[in-house]
C-alpha positions, 0 to 999 in steps of 0.5 A: 585795668592791671595786667594779668599775669598770667597773660602773654604780655607779662610772660614776655616783659618777665623774659626780655628782663631775665635775658637783659640780667643775663646779658649783663652777667656776660659782660662782667663773665666777658669784661673778667676773661679779657683781663685775665687773658692779659694778665696771663700773657703779661705773665708769660711775657715775664717768665719769657724774659726770666728765661732769658735771664737764666739762659745768660746767667748760666753760660756767665756761670760756666764761664766762671767754672771753667775760670775756676777750674783753670785757676785750679790747675795752674795752683796744682802746676805751680806747686809741683814745679816747685817743688 
């Protein structure tokens, strides 16, 4: 005898079927979210490393600019002495 589609047993099977599908989809979404979180963490680390490098470059440029200004001042004083 074929199972009637309106019986509670059939409804339970359909419900379990869709719950399993939802569970599988949630697992997939969770994996993708975990991957996105890991990738974001890597980007954050890279940005932090770049900030450190930029800060170091900024201080180096400031020292170079100071030397250039000093050289200009020396050249100006040398020109005054020659005059």
